[in-house]
C-alpha positions in Angstrom: 32.3 42.1 -33.1 30.6 40.1 -30.3 28.9 41.7 -27.4 29.8 40.6 -24.0 27.4 38.5 -22.1 26.3 39.9 -18.7 27.3 38.0 -15.6 23.8 36.5 -14.8 23.4 34.9 -18.3 27.0 33.7 -18.3 26.5 32.0 -15.0 23.4 30.2 -16.3 25.6 28.4 -18.8 27.4 26.5 -16.0 24.3 25.6 -13.9 23.7 21.9 -13.4 21.6 20.3 -16.1 18.4 18.4 -15.2 18.0 15.8 -17.9 14.6 14.7 -16.6 12.8 17.9 -15.8 10.4 17.5 -12.8 11.8 14.1 -11.9 12.7 15.0 -8.3 9.2 16.4 -7.7 7.6 13.2 -9.3 9.6 11.0 -6.9 8.5 13.0 -3.9 4.9 12.8 -4.9 4.9 8.9 -5.0 7.1 8.5 -2.0 5.3 6.3 0.5 5.3 6.8 4.2 5.6 3.4 5.8 3.7 2.8 9.0 3.8 -0.3 11.3 0.8 -2.5 11.6 -1.0 -1.6 14.8 -2.1 -4.4 17.1 -5.8 -4.5 18.0 -6.9 -4.4 21.5 -8.8 -7.5 22.8 -12.1 -5.6 22.6 -11.5 -4.5 19.0 -10.3 -8.0 18.0 -13.4 -9.5 19.6 -15.7 -7.1 17.7 -13.9 -7.8 14.5 -14.3 -11.6 15.0 -18.1 -11.1 15.6 -18.5 -9.2 12.4 -16.5 -11.8 10.5 -18.8 -14.5 11.8 -21.8 -12.6 10.5 -20.4 -12.1 6.9 -21.5 -14.4 4.1 -20.5 -14.6 0.5 -22.3 -11.9 -1.4 -22.6 -9.4 1.5 -21.5 -5.9 0.7 -18.8 -4.8 3.1 -16.1 -2.2 3.5 -12.8 -3.1 5.1 -9.7 -1.3 6.3 -6.7 -3.5 6.0 -2.9 -3.3 6.2 -1.1 -3.7 2.9 2.5 -2.8 1.8 3.2 -0.6 4.8 0.0 1.4 4.9 -3.7 1.0 5.6 -6.2 0.9 2.8 -10.0 0.9 2.4 -11.7 -1.5 0.1 -15.4 -2.0 -0.4 -17.7 -4.3 -2.4 -19.4 -7.7 -2.3 -17.6 -10.6 -0.7 -16.6 -13.0 -3.4 -15.0 -15.6 -1.2 -14.8 -16.1 2.6 -12.6 -18.9 3.8 -12.7 -19.3 7.6 -10.3 -22.3 7.5 -7.5 -20.4 5.6 -8.6 -17.2 7.3 -9.1 -14.8 4.4 -11.8 -13.1 2.4 -11.8 -11.8 -1.2 -13.4 -8.7 -2.5 -12.9 -8.7 -6.3 -9.3 -9.6 -7.1 -8.1 -8.6 -3.6 -7.4 -11.4 -1.1 -7.2 -10.1 2.5 -6.1 -12.3 5.4 -7.9 -11.8 8.7 -4.6 -10.9 10.4 -4.4 -7.8 8.2 -7.9 -6.6 8.9 -8.3 -3.5 11.0 -11.9 -2.7 10.6 -15.0 -4.2 8.9 -18.1 -2.4 8.1 -21.2 -4.3 6.9 -23.4 -2.3 4.5 -26.7 -2.5 6.4 -28.8 -1.5 3.3 -27.4 -4.4 1.3 -27.0 -6.8 4.2 -28.7 -10.1 3.4 -31.5 -8.9 1.1 
């Protein structure tokens, strides 16, 4: 003779099945918040241009730039600086001047 299942356990049989356990949480963790690129004020743009004029290949810098809907920081030695095409490269990353928000020159490493 079979014993009757209580209501709580019986109800669990008919609950929705999550084939990929933790998938909704994983999606939320990688969800990206898109933000628009902010326009620089004239003063900020002028300051940025002055710093870009000072930079040479090999200088260690740190930049904040706009990429894929968000701002990112990247630092390291400048591998390439093309003032005609208006971009600089740090490692494998090519950053156009129009995407730059801030440039910090590492004073300790600056033109040794």
